[in-house]
GUSEPA-135754 format. One record per residue (C-alpha): residue in three letters; x, y, z. Coordinates in pm, 1 decimal, padded with zeros to 6 digits. Layout:
BEGIN
<site resn="ALA" u="X" v="Y" w="Z"/>
...
# end
This chain:
BEGIN
<site resn="MET" u="08125.4" v="12071.4" w="09787.0"/>
<site resn="SER" u="08490.5" v="12137.2" w="09710.1"/>
<site resn="ASP" u="08579.0" v="12030.0" w="10064.5"/>
<site resn="ASP" u="08406.6" v="11693.4" w="10005.2"/>
<site resn="VAL" u="08612.5" v="11637.9" w="09691.4"/>
<site resn="VAL" u="08933.7" v="11724.6" w="09873.5"/>
<site resn="ASN" u="08851.7" v="11484.9" w="10156.8"/>
<site resn="VAL" u="08737.2" v="11191.8" w="09943.9"/>
<site resn="GLU" u="08991.7" v="11188.3" w="09662.6"/>
<site resn="PRO" u="09304.4" v="11123.8" w="09877.1"/>
<site resn="LYS" u="09130.6" v="10826.3" w="10041.2"/>
<site resn="LYS" u="09046.2" v="10674.5" w="09702.5"/>
<site resn="GLU" u="09399.1" v="10743.0" w="09577.8"/>
<site resn="HIS" u="09555.9" v="10582.3" w="09886.4"/>
<site resn="LYS" u="09333.1" v="10274.9" w="09860.9"/>
<site resn="GLY" u="09432.3" v="10229.8" w="09497.8"/>
<site resn="LEU" u="09800.4" v="10270.4" w="09580.2"/>
<site resn="SER" u="09774.6" v="10029.3" w="09873.6"/>
<site resn="PHE" u="09618.3" v="09766.5" w="09646.7"/>
<site resn="ALA" u="09890.0" v="09820.2" w="09384.8"/>
<site resn="LEU" u="10161.8" v="09782.3" w="09647.7"/>
<site resn="ASP" u="10006.9" v="09459.0" w="09779.0"/>
<site resn="PHE" u="09922.7" v="09302.1" w="09442.3"/>
<site resn="GLY" u="10193.9" v="09454.5" w="09220.5"/>
<site resn="PRO" u="10491.6" v="09242.1" w="09336.5"/>
<site resn="LEU" u="10290.6" v="08921.8" w="09287.1"/>
<site resn="LEU" u="10197.1" v="09035.7" w="08936.8"/>
<site resn="VAL" u="10565.8" v="09105.6" w="08865.2"/>
<site resn="PHE" u="10643.7" v="08751.9" w="08978.1"/>
<site resn="PHE" u="10375.7" v="08610.8" w="08748.9"/>
<site resn="LEU" u="10481.5" v="08810.8" w="08441.4"/>
<site resn="THR" u="10851.6" v="08739.1" w="08491.2"/>
<site resn="TYR" u="10783.0" v="08368.2" w="08532.7"/>
<site resn="LYS" u="10570.5" v="08362.8" w="08217.7"/>
<site resn="PHE" u="10782.7" v="08571.9" w="07981.8"/>
<site resn="ALA" u="11140.1" v="08629.1" w="08108.8"/>
<site resn="VAL" u="11287.4" v="08288.8" w="08023.0"/>
<site resn="PRO" u="11262.8" v="08157.8" w="07664.8"/>
<site resn="GLY" u="11178.3" v="07792.9" w="07616.7"/>
<site resn="ASP" u="11025.3" v="07543.6" w="07858.5"/>
<site resn="ASN" u="11227.0" v="07555.9" w="08180.9"/>
<site resn="PRO" u="10982.9" v="07601.4" w="08470.8"/>
<site resn="VAL" u="11249.6" v="07585.7" w="08742.8"/>
<site resn="LEU" u="11464.6" v="07855.4" w="08581.9"/>
<site resn="SER" u="11151.9" v="08062.6" w="08516.9"/>
<site resn="ALA" u="11057.4" v="08029.4" w="08883.9"/>
<site resn="ILE" u="11405.2" v="08140.8" w="08991.3"/>
<site resn="TYR" u="11390.6" v="08448.9" w="08769.1"/>
<site resn="GLY" u="11038.1" v="08520.3" w="08887.8"/>
<site resn="THR" u="11142.4" v="08487.5" w="09250.5"/>
<site resn="ALA" u="11432.6" v="08729.4" w="09205.6"/>
<site resn="ALA" u="11198.7" v="08980.5" w="09042.0"/>
<site resn="PHE" u="10946.5" v="08923.3" w="09323.6"/>
<site resn="MET" u="11210.4" v="09007.1" w="09584.7"/>
<site resn="VAL" u="11312.3" v="09328.0" w="09409.7"/>
<site resn="ALA" u="10948.1" v="09430.3" w="09355.9"/>
<site resn="ILE" u="10853.0" v="09376.7" w="09722.1"/>
<site resn="VAL" u="11146.3" v="09589.9" w="09839.0"/>
<site resn="ILE" u="11038.1" v="09865.5" w="09598.9"/>
<site resn="ALA" u="10680.1" v="09833.7" w="09728.5"/>
<site resn="VAL" u="10799.9" v="09882.4" w="10087.8"/>
<site resn="ILE" u="11000.7" v="10190.2" w="09990.1"/>
<site resn="VAL" u="10713.7" v="10342.3" w="09790.4"/>
<site resn="SER" u="10468.3" v="10272.4" w="10073.1"/>
<site resn="LYS" u="10688.5" v="10454.2" w="10322.8"/>
<site resn="TRP" u="10750.3" v="10739.8" w="10079.8"/>
<site resn="LYS" u="10398.6" v="10794.3" w="09947.3"/>
<site resn="LEU" u="10181.1" v="10676.5" w="10237.5"/>
<site resn="GLY" u="10414.7" v="10756.4" w="10523.8"/>
<site resn="LYS" u="10376.9" v="10404.1" w="10665.5"/>
<site resn="ILE" u="10414.7" v="10036.1" w="10586.9"/>
<site resn="SER" u="10116.3" v="09813.0" w="10659.2"/>
<site resn="PRO" u="10167.0" v="09502.6" w="10876.6"/>
<site resn="MET" u="10058.7" v="09284.8" w="10584.8"/>
<site resn="LEU" u="10318.6" v="09437.9" w="10353.1"/>
<site resn="TRP" u="10588.9" v="09404.1" w="10621.3"/>
<site resn="LEU" u="10510.0" v="09035.6" w="10671.8"/>
<site resn="SER" u="10493.0" v="08971.5" w="10298.2"/>
<site resn="ALA" u="10828.8" v="09143.6" w="10243.8"/>
<site resn="VAL" u="11002.6" v="08944.5" w="10517.6"/>
<site resn="LEU" u="10867.1" v="08613.2" w="10390.3"/>
<site resn="VAL" u="10923.2" v="08690.1" w="10021.6"/>
<site resn="ILE" u="11286.9" v="08781.2" w="10085.7"/>
<site resn="GLY" u="11343.6" v="08490.1" w="10324.2"/>
<site resn="PHE" u="11175.6" v="08217.8" w="10120.7"/>
<site resn="GLY" u="11289.8" v="08377.9" w="09797.2"/>
<site resn="ALA" u="11651.1" v="08345.2" w="09909.5"/>
<site resn="LEU" u="11590.6" v="07977.3" w="09993.1"/>
<site resn="THR" u="11425.5" v="07925.2" w="09654.1"/>
<site resn="ILE" u="11725.0" v="08066.9" w="09470.3"/>
<site resn="TYR" u="11988.0" v="07900.5" w="09691.9"/>
<site resn="PHE" u="11836.6" v="07551.5" w="09672.1"/>
<site resn="ASN" u="11707.0" v="07599.2" w="09317.5"/>
<site resn="ASP" u="11365.2" v="07480.6" w="09442.0"/>
<site resn="PRO" u="11043.4" v="07680.8" w="09374.9"/>
<site resn="ARG" u="10855.9" v="07494.9" w="09647.9"/>
<site resn="PHE" u="10988.1" v="07739.2" w="09905.3"/>
<site resn="ILE" u="10808.6" v="08032.1" w="09742.8"/>
<site resn="GLN" u="10491.8" v="07821.7" w="09727.8"/>
<site resn="ILE" u="10497.9" v="07768.7" w="10103.7"/>
<site resn="LYS" u="10509.7" v="08144.0" w="10170.9"/>
<site resn="PRO" u="10133.6" v="08209.3" w="10124.1"/>
<site resn="THR" u="10048.7" v="07925.1" w="10362.2"/>
<site resn="ILE" u="10264.7" v="08080.4" w="10634.0"/>
<site resn="ILE" u="10114.5" v="08425.6" w="10574.0"/>
<site resn="TYR" u="09758.7" v="08290.7" w="10590.3"/>
<site resn="LEU" u="09825.1" v="08088.4" w="10905.2"/>
<site resn="GLY" u="10012.2" v="08379.6" w="11062.2"/>
<site resn="PHE" u="09719.1" v="08615.2" w="11021.1"/>
<site resn="ALA" u="09473.5" v="08344.6" w="11129.5"/>
<site resn="VAL" u="09669.6" v="08295.6" w="11452.9"/>
<site resn="ILE" u="09692.9" v="08671.8" w="11515.1"/>
<site resn="LEU" u="09318.5" v="08715.0" w="11463.4"/>
<site resn="GLY" u="09234.9" v="08399.9" w="11660.9"/>
<site resn="VAL" u="09443.8" v="08500.7" w="11962.5"/>
<site resn="GLY" u="09285.1" v="08845.5" w="11950.4"/>
<site resn="LEU" u="08936.2" v="08692.1" w="11949.3"/>
<site resn="LEU" u="09021.2" v="08475.9" w="12250.1"/>
<site resn="ARG" u="09121.5" v="08795.1" w="12431.3"/>
<site resn="GLY" u="08808.8" v="08976.4" w="12312.4"/>
<site resn="LYS" u="09006.4" v="09205.0" w="12081.1"/>
<site resn="ALA" u="08948.6" v="09259.9" w="11709.7"/>
<site resn="MET" u="09306.6" v="09251.4" w="11582.4"/>
<site resn="LEU" u="09185.4" v="09313.5" w="11226.8"/>
<site resn="LYS" u="09101.7" v="09668.7" w="11335.4"/>
<site resn="TYR" u="09469.6" v="09727.7" w="11409.3"/>
<site resn="LEU" u="09591.1" v="09546.1" w="11097.3"/>
<site resn="LEU" u="09360.7" v="09750.4" w="10872.1"/>
<site resn="GLU" u="09407.3" v="10064.7" w="11079.7"/>
<site resn="ALA" u="09032.7" v="10126.9" w="11111.2"/>
<site resn="ALA" u="08972.3" v="10121.0" w="10734.8"/>
<site resn="TYR" u="08599.8" v="10057.4" w="10787.8"/>
<site resn="GLU" u="08466.6" v="10388.5" w="10915.1"/>
<site resn="GLY" u="08181.0" v="10373.9" w="11165.7"/>
<site resn="LEU" u="08208.9" v="09999.1" w="11223.8"/>
<site resn="SER" u="08115.3" v="09902.8" w="11579.2"/>
<site resn="ASP" u="08336.4" v="09691.8" w="11806.5"/>
<site resn="GLU" u="08099.8" v="09398.1" w="11758.4"/>
<site resn="GLY" u="08128.1" v="09440.4" w="11382.9"/>
<site resn="TRP" u="08507.5" v="09435.8" w="11404.0"/>
<site resn="LEU" u="08496.5" v="09118.9" w="11615.1"/>
<site resn="LYS" u="08269.5" v="08941.8" w="11366.2"/>
<site resn="LEU" u="08483.2" v="09058.7" w="11073.0"/>
<site resn="SER" u="08797.7" v="08935.1" w="11249.6"/>
<site resn="ARG" u="08629.2" v="08597.3" w="11311.3"/>
<site resn="ASN" u="08523.0" v="08566.6" w="10947.3"/>
<site resn="TRP" u="08866.9" v="08653.2" w="10812.1"/>
<site resn="ALA" u="09037.6" v="08417.2" w="11057.7"/>
<site resn="ILE" u="08825.0" v="08132.6" w="10920.7"/>
<site resn="PHE" u="08891.8" v="08249.8" w="10564.3"/>
<site resn="PHE" u="09269.9" v="08259.0" w="10619.6"/>
<site resn="VAL" u="09268.6" v="07903.6" w="10757.8"/>
<site resn="ALA" u="09069.2" v="07790.0" w="10454.5"/>
<site resn="MET" u="09314.2" v="07968.1" w="10223.6"/>
<site resn="ALA" u="09611.4" v="07801.2" w="10393.8"/>
<site resn="VAL" u="09452.7" v="07458.6" w="10339.5"/>
<site resn="LEU" u="09365.3" v="07546.6" w="09980.0"/>
<site resn="ASN" u="09717.8" v="07669.4" w="09905.7"/>
<site resn="GLU" u="09869.9" v="07350.1" w="10041.7"/>
<site resn="ALA" u="09629.5" v="07141.2" w="09834.5"/>
<site resn="MET" u="09716.5" v="07337.5" w="09519.4"/>
<site resn="ARG" u="10088.0" v="07318.9" w="09597.8"/>
<site resn="LEU" u="10078.0" v="06942.1" w="09642.7"/>
<site resn="PHE" u="09850.2" v="06843.5" w="09356.2"/>
<site resn="LEU" u="09899.4" v="07108.4" w="09085.0"/>
<site resn="THR" u="10190.4" v="07202.4" w="08862.6"/>
<site resn="PHE" u="10383.3" v="07515.9" w="08957.1"/>
<site resn="ASP" u="10247.5" v="07692.0" w="08648.8"/>
<site resn="LEU" u="09884.4" v="07619.4" w="08735.8"/>
<site resn="TRP" u="09944.7" v="07695.9" w="09103.7"/>
<site resn="LEU" u="10087.3" v="08036.9" w="09017.5"/>
<site resn="THR" u="09801.9" v="08121.7" w="08779.5"/>
<site resn="LEU" u="09541.1" v="08034.1" w="09040.9"/>
<site resn="LYS" u="09737.3" v="08216.5" w="09311.4"/>
<site resn="VAL" u="09755.0" v="08539.7" w="09113.5"/>
<site resn="TRP" u="09404.6" v="08545.5" w="08968.1"/>
<site resn="GLY" u="09184.7" v="08288.4" w="09143.7"/>
<site resn="ILE" u="09281.4" v="08364.6" w="09504.4"/>
<site resn="THR" u="09268.9" v="08739.8" w="09440.3"/>
<site resn="ILE" u="08916.3" v="08716.9" w="09297.4"/>
<site resn="LEU" u="08809.8" v="08484.0" w="09578.6"/>
<site resn="SER" u="08937.4" v="08732.8" w="09837.4"/>
<site resn="PHE" u="08742.2" v="09016.5" w="09674.3"/>
<site resn="VAL" u="08425.0" v="08806.8" w="09667.0"/>
<site resn="PHE" u="08467.6" v="08718.5" w="10032.7"/>
<site resn="ALA" u="08526.8" v="09082.5" w="10127.5"/>
<site resn="ILE" u="08213.9" v="09191.0" w="09940.1"/>
<site resn="ALA" u="08011.1" v="08910.1" w="10099.4"/>
<site resn="ASN" u="08088.6" v="09062.2" w="10439.9"/>
<site resn="VAL" u="07950.8" v="09406.7" w="10350.1"/>
<site resn="PRO" u="07583.7" v="09339.6" w="10446.3"/>
<site resn="MET" u="07695.5" v="09224.1" w="10792.4"/>
<site resn="LEU" u="07922.9" v="09526.2" w="10826.5"/>
<site resn="MET" u="07642.4" v="09764.3" w="10732.7"/>
<site resn="ARG" u="07427.7" v="09616.8" w="11008.9"/>
<site resn="HIS" u="07705.5" v="09706.3" w="11249.8"/>
<site resn="GLY" u="07750.6" v="10068.7" w="11151.8"/>
<site resn="LEU" u="07976.2" v="10061.1" w="10845.3"/>
<site resn="ASP" u="07983.5" v="10405.5" w="10681.1"/>
<site resn="LEU" u="07990.8" v="10371.5" w="10301.4"/>
<site resn="GLY" u="08036.9" v="10745.2" w="10254.6"/>
<site resn="GLN" u="07677.2" v="10820.1" w="10156.3"/>
<site resn="ASP" u="07537.4" v="11160.4" w="10238.1"/>
<site resn="ASP" u="07196.8" v="11189.6" w="10409.8"/>
<site resn="GLU" u="07004.4" v="11232.1" w="10083.0"/>
<site resn="GLU" u="07166.3" v="10924.7" w="09927.0"/>
<site resn="ALA" u="07106.3" v="10722.4" w="10242.2"/>
<site resn="GLU" u="06735.0" v="10807.6" w="10232.7"/>
<site resn="GLU" u="06712.6" v="10700.9" w="09867.9"/>
<site resn="THR" u="06866.9" v="10360.9" w="09943.5"/>
<site resn="LYS" u="06617.7" v="10284.0" w="10223.5"/>
# end
């Protein structure tokens, strides 16, 4: 029993840390934008938020390498784009650059997954580093297909929000709405994944009870 605890706890801890590293910099951006600049100056608030975002993403990369021993492809791509578009945002004093970043990330992953599917490879398996234990190759292919479609939809949605909403409302929906939507989509895929061998960590007795 003690061995089970030892084996399970680090996985849970690493998943929590990975989520914090992915979501934390965006939350820093949101909080800095909301509270760092007194008065009503959305452009200046966006500039301060962007600078904080850039610092936070660099810290996230360092912590990921230090604590996890690796940096996920998603975090690498986010860091490159945050620093690149963040620098443009600050230089041109225009927050639209930081708004374009999610669209590029979504389309980038959609293209990676799409090209992999055309070649019969589930690129999501490499991006997530086999996070779904027991999942069959067919399951990985279907999951990659679903997420490719989701990323394209998110790119379209982000562009629509960027064009038709204020920066303040866009940022609020980006931080909370898109995050919740991503969780809901991930959970919606679980029944399909279970049909293709996903191991949820149940022991034999628990598995029998759930049948």
